[in-house]
C-alpha positions in Angstrom: -16.9 6.4 14.9 -17.4 9.9 16.5 -17.2 12.6 13.8 -14.4 14.6 15.5 -12.3 11.4 16.0 -12.6 10.6 12.3 -11.7 14.2 11.3 -8.6 13.9 13.5 -7.6 10.6 11.9 -8.0 11.8 8.4 -6.2 15.0 9.2 -3.3 12.8 10.6 -3.1 10.8 7.4 -2.7 13.9 5.4 -0.5 16.0 7.6 2.0 13.1 8.3 2.2 12.3 4.7 3.2 15.9 4.0 5.4 16.8 6.8 6.6 13.5 8.3 6.0 12.1 11.8 8.4 14.0 13.9 7.6 17.4 12.4 3.9 16.8 12.8 2.6 18.5 15.9 -0.8 18.0 17.7 -1.5 21.6 16.8 -1.0 20.8 13.1 -3.4 18.0 13.2 -6.0 20.1 15.0 -5.7 22.9 12.6 -6.1 20.5 9.6 -9.2 18.9 11.3 -10.7 22.2 12.4 -10.8 21.2 16.0 -9.4 22.3 19.3 -6.7 20.6 21.3 -9.3 19.9 23.9 -11.2 17.8 21.3 -8.0 16.0 20.5 -7.3 15.0 24.1 -10.8 13.8 24.4 -10.0 11.1 21.9 -6.2 10.6 22.2 -3.8 10.8 25.1 -0.8 11.4 23.0 0.7 11.8 19.6 1.9 8.2 19.6 -1.5 6.8 20.4 -2.9 8.9 17.5 -0.2 7.5 15.2 -1.1 4.0 16.0 -4.9 4.6 15.6 -4.2 6.4 12.4 -2.4 3.3 11.1 -5.4 1.2 11.8 -7.6 3.8 10.2 -5.3 3.8 7.1 -5.8 0.0 6.8 -9.6 0.6 6.6 -9.3 3.4 4.1 -6.9 1.7 1.8 -8.4 -1.8 2.3 -11.7 -0.6 1.2 -10.2 1.1 -2.0 -8.3 -2.0 -3.1 -11.0 -4.5 -2.0 -13.5 -2.8 -4.3 -11.1 -2.4 -7.2 -12.1 -3.7 -10.7 -9.0 -5.8 -11.2 -10.4 -8.5 -8.9 -12.8 -9.5 -11.7 -10.1 -10.5 -14.2 -10.2 -14.2 -14.9 -6.5 -14.9 -14.8 -4.4 -14.5 -11.6 -1.6 -12.8 -13.5 -4.0 -10.3 -15.0 -5.3 -9.6 -11.4 -1.8 -9.0 -10.2 -1.0 -6.7 -13.2 -4.3 -4.9 -12.5 -3.1 -4.3 -9.0 0.0 -2.7 -10.3 -2.0 -0.6 -12.8 -4.1 0.7 -9.9 -0.9 1.6 -8.0 0.3 3.6 -11.0 -3.1 5.4 -11.3 -2.7 6.5 -7.6 0.5 8.1 -8.4 -1.2 10.7 -10.5 -2.1 12.4 -7.2 0.3 14.8 -5.5 3.3 13.2 -3.8 1.8 13.5 -0.2 -1.6 12.1 -1.5 0.0 9.3 -3.5 2.3 8.0 -0.8 1.7 5.6 2.1 1.1 6.7 5.7 2.6 3.5 7.2 5.6 3.7 5.0 6.1 7.4 5.7 6.1 6.9 9.5 8.1 3.8 9.9 11.1 5.2 8.2 11.3 7.9 11.0 9.9 6.0 14.0 11.2 2.3 13.8 13.7 2.9 16.6 12.2 5.6 18.6 8.7 4.5 18.6 8.6 0.7 18.6 4.7 0.5 19.1 4.3 2.8 16.1 6.7 0.7 14.0 4.7 -2.4 14.9 1.4 -0.8 13.8 2.9 0.3 10.5 4.5 -3.1 9.9 1.1 -4.7 10.5 -0.5 -2.3 8.0 2.1 -3.1 5.4 2.1 -6.9 6.0 -1.7 -7.2 6.0 -2.0 -5.3 2.7 0.8 -7.6 1.2 -1.3 -10.6 2.3 -4.2 -9.5 0.1 -2.0 -10.4 -2.9 -1.0 -13.9 -1.8 -4.0 -15.9 -3.1 -3.5 -14.5 -6.6 0.3 -15.1 -6.4 -0.4 -18.7 -5.4 -2.7 -19.1 -8.3 -0.3 -17.6 -10.7 2.4 -19.9 -9.6 0.0 -22.9 -10.1 -1.1 -21.6 -13.5 2.4 -21.1 -14.8 5.4 -23.5 -15.3 7.4 -21.8 -12.5 9.3 -24.3 -10.4 11.5 -22.1 -8.3 11.6 -21.6 -4.5 9.8 -18.4 -4.0 6.7 -18.3 -1.8 3.5 -16.2 -2.2 4.3 -14.5 1.0 7.8 -13.5 0.1 6.8 -12.2 -3.3 3.8 -10.2 -2.0 6.2 -8.6 0.6 8.6 -7.8 -2.4 5.8 -6.0 -4.2 5.5 -3.7 -1.2 9.3 -3.2 -1.2 8.9 -1.9 -4.8 5.9 0.2 -4.0 7.5 1.8 -0.9 10.8 2.3 -2.8 8.7 4.0 -5.6 7.4 6.4 -3.1 10.8 7.3 -1.8 12.1 8.0 -5.4 9.1 10.2 -6.0 10.0 12.2 -2.9 13.7 12.2 -3.6 13.3 13.3 -7.2 10.3 15.4 -6.6 8.3 13.7 -9.3 6.5 10.6 -10.4 8.4 9.3 -13.6 11.0 7.1 -11.7 8.2 5.8 -9.4 6.1 4.8 -12.5 9.1 3.3 -14.1 9.6 1.0 -10.9 6.1 -0.1 -11.1 6.5 -1.0 -14.8 9.6 -3.0 -14.0 7.5 -4.9 -11.3 4.9 -5.6 -13.9 7.5 -7.0 -16.3 8.9 -9.2 -13.6 5.4 -10.7 -13.0 5.0 -11.3 -16.8 8.4 -13.0 -17.1 7.8 -15.1 -13.9 4.3 -16.1 -14.5 3.7 -16.1 -18.3 1.4 -19.0 -19.2 3.4 -21.1 -21.7 2.2 -21.1 -25.3 1.7 -24.9 -25.2 -0.7 -24.6 -22.4 -2.7 -21.9 -24.2 -3.0 -24.0 -27.3 -4.1 -27.0 -25.2 -6.7 -25.0 -23.5 -8.0 -23.6 -26.8 -8.1 -27.1 -28.1 -10.3 -28.3 -25.3 -12.6 -25.5 -25.7 -13.1 -26.4 -29.3 
């Protein structure tokens, strides 16, 4: 990727998460990137095109972060899911703009006025949710859960909690309520997918 294009995309992620989509001007992005408007229009024809490209860039940035996280090495699927939540909590130690989601920030403003931007942000959120589905399916199989939920629906629910936590952080100008929301999500996973004691005893017996 051309260096100036990358600078513009990174600046967009930061400026939009701080100011919101509608309040972000092309001039703001250029100033944050240290580039001219001429450089901007060399790469992008409009603010909307930039927003869509930035959503794809956000997928790459966050996808790399989560794909390389240590929680993937946990032997039990429930532990991997709880590790994902712990990483989410760790990211909430940043400032509110740094901790929150580019896609979630934009879609709240642009879902009616800019449908192409909404679609790009929806793809970002859904694609990230899908990264949890394999562990959720494994957790269902490992536990005695016999309900009707699907891995897809629960993965999307995790994102509803995460995005709601971001909104609480902004509304209350602090992270405590957001952290509490993620703790509640972790409790829900433990209650839903706790491995029954009888199965643990059976496994230990076999190992002996």
